[in-house]
A tleap script that builds the chain and sets N, CA, C and O, in Angstrom:
source leaprc.protein.ff14SB
mol = sequence {
  NMET ARG ARG PHE PHE MET ALA ILE VAL TRP
  PHE LEU VAL PHE TYR ILE GLY MET SER MET
  VAL ALA GLY ALA ILE ILE GLY GLY MET ALA
  GLY ALA ALA HIE PRO GLN ASN SER ALA GLN
  ALA GLY TYR GLU ALA GLY TYR ASP PHE GLY
  GLN LYS TYR GLY GLY TRP MET LEU LEU ALA
  SER LEU ILE ILE SER ILE ALA GLY THR ALA
  THR GLY LYS LEU PRO GLY THR HIE LYS LYS
  GLN CASP
}
set mol.1.N position { 86.107 118.570 99.217 }
set mol.1.CA position { 84.804 117.692 99.394 }
set mol.1.C position { 84.768 117.405 100.943 }
set mol.1.O position { 83.678 117.374 101.514 }
set mol.2.N position { 85.993 117.185 101.661 }
set mol.2.CA position { 86.248 116.676 102.970 }
set mol.2.C position { 86.222 117.923 103.746 }
set mol.2.O position { 85.796 117.869 104.899 }
set mol.3.N position { 86.634 119.065 103.246 }
set mol.3.CA position { 86.455 120.334 103.994 }
set mol.3.C position { 85.106 120.810 104.048 }
set mol.3.O position { 84.841 121.528 105.012 }
set mol.4.N position { 84.018 120.523 103.065 }
set mol.4.CA position { 82.553 120.916 103.227 }
set mol.4.C position { 81.890 120.107 104.261 }
set mol.4.O position { 81.070 120.575 105.049 }
set mol.5.N position { 82.321 118.707 104.232 }
set mol.5.CA position { 81.847 117.872 105.193 }
set mol.5.C position { 82.169 118.248 106.807 }
set mol.5.O position { 81.310 118.232 107.689 }
set mol.6.N position { 83.388 118.542 106.975 }
set mol.6.CA position { 83.779 119.123 108.184 }
set mol.6.C position { 83.202 120.549 108.452 }
set mol.6.O position { 83.247 120.978 109.605 }
set mol.7.N position { 82.725 121.220 107.568 }
set mol.7.CA position { 82.053 122.468 107.901 }
set mol.7.C position { 80.937 122.253 108.373 }
set mol.7.O position { 80.533 122.984 109.278 }
set mol.8.N position { 80.098 121.137 107.861 }
set mol.8.CA position { 78.840 120.851 108.387 }
set mol.8.C position { 78.879 120.310 109.787 }
set mol.8.O position { 78.148 120.744 110.677 }
set mol.9.N position { 79.836 119.263 109.968 }
set mol.9.CA position { 79.996 118.769 111.155 }
set mol.9.C position { 80.308 119.983 112.512 }
set mol.9.O position { 79.816 120.004 113.640 }
set mol.10.N position { 81.315 120.925 111.866 }
set mol.10.CA position { 81.447 122.031 112.909 }
set mol.10.C position { 80.309 122.709 113.023 }
set mol.10.O position { 79.940 122.973 114.167 }
set mol.11.N position { 79.640 123.070 112.094 }
set mol.11.CA position { 78.100 123.725 112.259 }
set mol.11.C position { 77.494 123.090 113.232 }
set mol.11.O position { 77.337 123.706 114.287 }
set mol.12.N position { 77.095 121.960 113.141 }
set mol.12.CA position { 76.277 121.190 113.990 }
set mol.12.C position { 76.851 121.369 115.516 }
set mol.12.O position { 76.175 121.814 116.444 }
set mol.13.N position { 78.250 120.934 115.616 }
set mol.13.CA position { 78.811 121.127 116.994 }
set mol.13.C position { 78.526 122.555 117.563 }
set mol.13.O position { 78.191 122.715 118.737 }
set mol.14.N position { 78.663 123.511 116.740 }
set mol.14.CA position { 78.646 124.932 117.169 }
set mol.14.C position { 76.996 125.131 117.718 }
set mol.14.O position { 76.681 125.671 118.779 }
set mol.15.N position { 76.301 124.703 116.972 }
set mol.15.CA position { 74.628 125.041 117.119 }
set mol.15.C position { 74.429 124.266 118.254 }
set mol.15.O position { 73.978 124.827 119.253 }
set mol.16.N position { 74.722 122.894 118.289 }
set mol.16.CA position { 74.093 122.047 119.491 }
set mol.16.C position { 74.820 122.409 120.675 }
set mol.16.O position { 74.177 122.364 121.723 }
set mol.17.N position { 75.912 122.726 120.726 }
set mol.17.CA position { 76.666 123.416 121.881 }
set mol.17.C position { 76.105 124.622 122.387 }
set mol.17.O position { 75.775 124.735 123.568 }
set mol.18.N position { 75.971 125.610 121.465 }
set mol.18.CA position { 75.282 126.829 122.014 }
set mol.18.C position { 73.979 126.710 122.612 }
set mol.18.O position { 73.542 127.463 123.483 }
set mol.19.N position { 73.304 125.607 122.038 }
set mol.19.CA position { 71.912 125.623 122.501 }
set mol.19.C position { 71.834 124.992 123.786 }
set mol.19.O position { 71.082 125.477 124.631 }
set mol.20.N position { 72.615 123.824 124.079 }
set mol.20.CA position { 72.796 123.318 125.209 }
set mol.20.C position { 73.226 124.090 126.435 }
set mol.20.O position { 72.772 123.917 127.566 }
set mol.21.N position { 74.307 125.106 126.025 }
set mol.21.CA position { 74.688 125.955 127.305 }
set mol.21.C position { 73.913 126.987 127.574 }
set mol.21.O position { 73.926 127.495 128.695 }
set mol.22.N position { 73.090 127.463 126.533 }
set mol.22.CA position { 72.216 128.507 126.689 }
set mol.22.C position { 70.840 127.926 127.529 }
set mol.22.O position { 70.266 128.636 128.355 }
set mol.23.N position { 70.447 126.707 127.244 }
set mol.23.CA position { 69.518 126.050 127.663 }
set mol.23.C position { 69.749 125.830 129.160 }
set mol.23.O position { 68.967 126.203 130.035 }
set mol.24.N position { 70.783 125.253 129.343 }
set mol.24.CA position { 71.246 125.151 130.698 }
set mol.24.C position { 71.385 126.365 131.670 }
set mol.24.O position { 71.030 126.333 132.848 }
set mol.25.N position { 71.941 127.437 131.041 }
set mol.25.CA position { 71.993 128.627 131.787 }
set mol.25.C position { 70.476 129.100 132.163 }
set mol.25.O position { 70.084 129.314 133.310 }
set mol.26.N position { 69.778 129.207 131.089 }
set mol.26.CA position { 68.376 129.956 131.092 }
set mol.26.C position { 67.627 129.074 131.992 }
set mol.26.O position { 67.102 129.575 132.987 }
set mol.27.N position { 67.515 127.816 131.759 }
set mol.27.CA position { 66.890 126.787 132.633 }
set mol.27.C position { 67.267 126.825 134.007 }
set mol.27.O position { 66.353 126.844 134.831 }
set mol.28.N position { 68.320 126.838 134.361 }
set mol.28.CA position { 68.830 126.897 135.607 }
set mol.28.C position { 68.359 128.122 136.476 }
set mol.28.O position { 67.794 128.059 137.568 }
set mol.29.N position { 68.706 129.244 135.775 }
set mol.29.CA position { 68.153 130.613 136.282 }
set mol.29.C position { 66.876 130.590 136.490 }
set mol.29.O position { 66.554 131.111 137.557 }
set mol.30.N position { 65.883 130.107 135.752 }
set mol.30.CA position { 64.552 130.209 135.933 }
set mol.30.C position { 64.009 128.872 136.889 }
set mol.30.O position { 62.892 128.950 137.400 }
set mol.31.N position { 64.630 127.978 137.044 }
set mol.31.CA position { 64.420 127.057 138.127 }
set mol.31.C position { 64.692 127.540 139.268 }
set mol.31.O position { 63.846 127.492 140.161 }
set mol.32.N position { 66.077 128.172 139.496 }
set mol.32.CA position { 66.205 128.684 140.664 }
set mol.32.C position { 65.446 129.914 141.251 }
set mol.32.O position { 65.413 130.148 142.459 }
set mol.33.N position { 64.879 130.628 140.365 }
set mol.33.CA position { 63.809 131.621 140.638 }
set mol.33.C position { 62.609 131.100 141.040 }
set mol.33.O position { 61.900 131.850 141.713 }
set mol.34.N position { 62.181 129.935 140.778 }
set mol.34.CA position { 60.974 129.300 140.988 }
set mol.34.C position { 61.096 127.828 141.577 }
set mol.34.O position { 60.665 126.882 140.919 }
set mol.35.N position { 61.590 127.672 142.617 }
set mol.35.CA position { 61.951 126.350 143.260 }
set mol.35.C position { 60.894 125.335 143.388 }
set mol.35.O position { 61.134 124.129 143.432 }
set mol.36.N position { 59.726 125.848 143.446 }
set mol.36.CA position { 58.490 124.993 143.764 }
set mol.36.C position { 58.121 124.296 142.432 }
set mol.36.O position { 57.662 123.154 142.423 }
set mol.37.N position { 58.336 125.016 141.306 }
set mol.37.CA position { 57.835 124.573 139.964 }
set mol.37.C position { 59.140 124.582 139.004 }
set mol.37.O position { 59.060 124.950 137.832 }
set mol.38.N position { 60.193 124.205 139.522 }
set mol.38.CA position { 61.468 124.387 138.786 }
set mol.38.C position { 61.349 123.696 137.395 }
set mol.38.O position { 61.603 124.404 136.420 }
set mol.39.N position { 61.025 122.512 137.203 }
set mol.39.CA position { 60.967 121.737 136.009 }
set mol.39.C position { 60.133 122.644 134.929 }
set mol.39.O position { 60.605 122.871 133.815 }
set mol.40.N position { 59.078 123.058 135.271 }
set mol.40.CA position { 58.038 123.640 134.396 }
set mol.40.C position { 58.577 125.062 133.854 }
set mol.40.O position { 58.428 125.454 132.697 }
set mol.41.N position { 59.205 125.744 134.851 }
set mol.41.CA position { 59.641 126.833 134.978 }
set mol.41.C position { 61.063 126.951 133.832 }
set mol.41.O position { 61.237 127.887 133.052 }
set mol.42.N position { 61.789 125.985 133.958 }
set mol.42.CA position { 63.033 125.798 133.191 }
set mol.42.C position { 62.762 125.519 131.759 }
set mol.42.O position { 63.437 125.997 130.847 }
set mol.43.N position { 61.718 124.704 131.592 }
set mol.43.CA position { 61.288 124.349 130.383 }
set mol.43.C position { 60.514 125.518 129.518 }
set mol.43.O position { 60.525 125.522 128.287 }
set mol.44.N position { 59.883 126.446 130.264 }
set mol.44.CA position { 59.133 127.439 129.775 }
set mol.44.C position { 60.204 128.704 129.302 }
set mol.44.O position { 60.058 129.510 128.383 }
set mol.45.N position { 61.104 128.597 130.082 }
set mol.45.CA position { 62.262 129.800 130.005 }
set mol.45.C position { 62.984 129.375 128.736 }
set mol.45.O position { 63.111 130.149 127.786 }
set mol.46.N position { 63.499 128.017 128.734 }
set mol.46.CA position { 64.433 127.468 127.593 }
set mol.46.C position { 63.621 127.705 126.270 }
set mol.46.O position { 64.112 128.248 125.281 }
set mol.47.N position { 62.172 127.188 126.356 }
set mol.47.CA position { 61.571 127.313 125.106 }
set mol.47.C position { 61.336 128.609 124.676 }
set mol.47.O position { 61.407 128.711 123.451 }
set mol.48.N position { 61.033 129.818 125.376 }
set mol.48.CA position { 60.829 131.124 124.918 }
set mol.48.C position { 62.233 131.694 124.621 }
set mol.48.O position { 62.294 132.638 123.834 }
set mol.49.N position { 63.493 131.158 125.236 }
set mol.49.CA position { 64.720 131.685 124.609 }
set mol.49.C position { 64.855 131.079 123.369 }
set mol.49.O position { 65.209 131.841 122.469 }
set mol.50.N position { 64.679 129.974 123.089 }
set mol.50.CA position { 64.737 129.398 121.812 }
set mol.50.C position { 64.013 129.925 120.770 }
set mol.50.O position { 64.497 129.995 119.640 }
set mol.51.N position { 62.867 130.315 121.041 }
set mol.51.CA position { 62.133 130.912 120.035 }
set mol.51.C position { 62.411 132.401 119.647 }
set mol.51.O position { 62.114 132.995 118.610 }
set mol.52.N position { 63.038 132.824 120.722 }
set mol.52.CA position { 63.543 134.519 120.618 }
set mol.52.C position { 64.966 134.551 119.833 }
set mol.52.O position { 65.240 135.337 118.925 }
set mol.53.N position { 65.796 133.571 120.346 }
set mol.53.CA position { 67.330 133.799 119.908 }
set mol.53.C position { 67.716 132.522 119.061 }
set mol.53.O position { 68.862 132.431 118.620 }
set mol.54.N position { 66.745 131.498 118.818 }
set mol.54.CA position { 67.584 130.291 118.205 }
set mol.54.C position { 67.852 130.676 116.560 }
set mol.54.O position { 68.759 130.044 116.018 }
set mol.55.N position { 67.222 131.528 115.862 }
set mol.55.CA position { 67.542 132.086 114.605 }
set mol.55.C position { 69.036 132.447 114.603 }
set mol.55.O position { 69.914 132.054 113.835 }
set mol.56.N position { 69.129 133.444 115.836 }
set mol.56.CA position { 70.471 133.910 115.874 }
set mol.56.C position { 71.736 133.167 116.325 }
set mol.56.O position { 72.887 133.470 116.012 }
set mol.57.N position { 71.336 132.110 117.137 }
set mol.57.CA position { 72.394 130.998 117.382 }
set mol.57.C position { 72.531 130.258 116.024 }
set mol.57.O position { 73.647 129.860 115.690 }
set mol.58.N position { 71.543 130.071 115.291 }
set mol.58.CA position { 71.906 129.303 113.991 }
set mol.58.C position { 72.643 130.045 112.985 }
set mol.58.O position { 73.518 129.475 112.333 }
set mol.59.N position { 72.391 131.142 112.822 }
set mol.59.CA position { 73.304 132.139 111.923 }
set mol.59.C position { 74.696 132.440 112.225 }
set mol.59.O position { 75.575 132.592 111.376 }
set mol.60.N position { 74.897 132.541 113.935 }
set mol.60.CA position { 76.253 132.806 114.426 }
set mol.60.C position { 76.896 131.482 114.103 }
set mol.60.O position { 77.961 131.481 113.486 }
set mol.61.N position { 76.247 130.200 114.527 }
set mol.61.CA position { 77.017 128.820 114.253 }
set mol.61.C position { 77.353 128.709 112.667 }
set mol.61.O position { 78.495 128.416 112.313 }
set mol.62.N position { 76.352 128.944 111.754 }
set mol.62.CA position { 76.985 128.907 110.222 }
set mol.62.C position { 77.995 130.030 110.074 }
set mol.62.O position { 78.944 129.739 109.346 }
set mol.63.N position { 78.005 131.198 110.579 }
set mol.63.CA position { 79.215 132.128 110.307 }
set mol.63.C position { 80.549 131.511 110.799 }
set mol.63.O position { 81.574 131.551 110.119 }
set mol.64.N position { 80.476 130.979 111.933 }
set mol.64.CA position { 81.657 130.604 112.655 }
set mol.64.C position { 82.132 129.348 111.917 }
set mol.64.O position { 83.320 129.185 111.640 }
set mol.65.N position { 81.182 128.470 111.609 }
set mol.65.CA position { 81.806 127.273 110.898 }
set mol.65.C position { 82.207 127.367 109.319 }
set mol.65.O position { 82.785 126.488 108.680 }
set mol.66.N position { 81.746 128.695 108.813 }
set mol.66.CA position { 82.235 128.825 107.579 }
set mol.66.C position { 83.468 129.422 107.511 }
set mol.66.O position { 84.358 129.069 106.736 }
set mol.67.N position { 83.554 130.462 108.432 }
set mol.67.CA position { 84.929 131.429 108.489 }
set mol.67.C position { 85.855 130.533 109.092 }
set mol.67.O position { 86.969 130.726 108.603 }
set mol.68.N position { 85.858 129.603 109.978 }
set mol.68.CA position { 86.781 128.872 110.712 }
set mol.68.C position { 87.245 127.776 109.565 }
set mol.68.O position { 88.434 127.461 109.533 }
set mol.69.N position { 86.265 127.158 108.566 }
set mol.69.CA position { 86.523 126.189 107.496 }
set mol.69.C position { 87.372 126.967 106.507 }
set mol.69.O position { 88.430 126.454 106.143 }
set mol.70.N position { 87.021 128.133 106.044 }
set mol.70.CA position { 87.721 128.861 104.911 }
set mol.70.C position { 88.958 129.367 105.299 }
set mol.70.O position { 89.824 129.676 104.480 }
set mol.71.N position { 89.098 129.478 106.610 }
set mol.71.CA position { 90.665 129.890 106.882 }
set mol.71.C position { 91.482 128.786 107.450 }
set mol.71.O position { 92.694 128.888 107.639 }
set mol.72.N position { 90.621 127.495 107.775 }
set mol.72.CA position { 91.480 126.492 108.085 }
set mol.72.C position { 91.845 126.437 109.536 }
set mol.72.O position { 92.765 125.717 109.922 }
set mol.73.N position { 91.174 127.149 110.308 }
set mol.73.CA position { 91.441 127.460 111.740 }
set mol.73.C position { 90.912 126.390 112.546 }
set mol.73.O position { 91.454 126.152 113.625 }
set mol.74.N position { 89.703 125.566 112.076 }
set mol.74.CA position { 89.257 124.553 112.871 }
set mol.74.C position { 89.854 123.214 112.724 }
set mol.74.O position { 90.462 123.082 111.662 }
set mol.75.N position { 89.847 122.315 113.399 }
set mol.75.CA position { 90.444 120.997 113.201 }
set mol.75.C position { 89.801 120.307 112.209 }
set mol.75.O position { 88.579 120.158 112.190 }
set mol.76.N position { 90.734 119.775 111.189 }
set mol.76.CA position { 90.169 118.860 110.160 }
set mol.76.C position { 90.056 119.824 108.960 }
set mol.76.O position { 89.925 119.313 107.848 }
set mol.77.N position { 90.093 121.107 109.069 }
set mol.77.CA position { 89.653 122.002 107.825 }
set mol.77.C position { 90.896 122.567 107.204 }
set mol.77.O position { 90.770 123.208 106.161 }
set mol.78.N position { 92.269 122.372 107.816 }
set mol.78.CA position { 93.205 122.865 106.982 }
set mol.78.C position { 93.558 122.324 105.573 }
set mol.78.O position { 93.295 121.132 105.412 }
set mol.79.N position { 94.052 122.918 104.626 }
set mol.79.CA position { 94.374 122.629 103.367 }
set mol.79.C position { 95.672 121.653 103.329 }
set mol.79.O position { 96.581 121.976 104.093 }
set mol.80.N position { 95.825 120.741 102.698 }
set mol.80.CA position { 96.813 119.858 102.579 }
set mol.80.C position { 97.971 120.446 102.036 }
set mol.80.O position { 97.792 121.197 101.077 }
set mol.81.N position { 99.249 120.249 102.484 }
set mol.81.CA position { 100.362 120.826 102.088 }
set mol.81.C position { 101.033 119.823 101.012 }
set mol.81.O position { 101.118 118.602 101.149 }
set mol.82.N position { 101.485 120.570 99.934 }
set mol.82.CA position { 102.190 119.683 98.657 }
set mol.82.C position { 103.626 119.072 99.089 }
set mol.82.O position { 104.278 118.402 98.288 }
savepdb mol mol.pdb
quit
């Protein structure tokens, strides 16, 4: 049961982390390209990216967390030794 909850925690960590990194990169690039209106350009670029690739990031986070938990490679997911 503990491993199941850790898989959920890792899923959230991966999804939020990927979203933050992608948003920062995409928003920064759009803001640099349009310095006079950087906040609005960054927001629109981040929103469009999320609409286009958000599902793929969700799926990738789910696969990574399940695989990492099943193999015990992620912290807190290893099987207890007898």
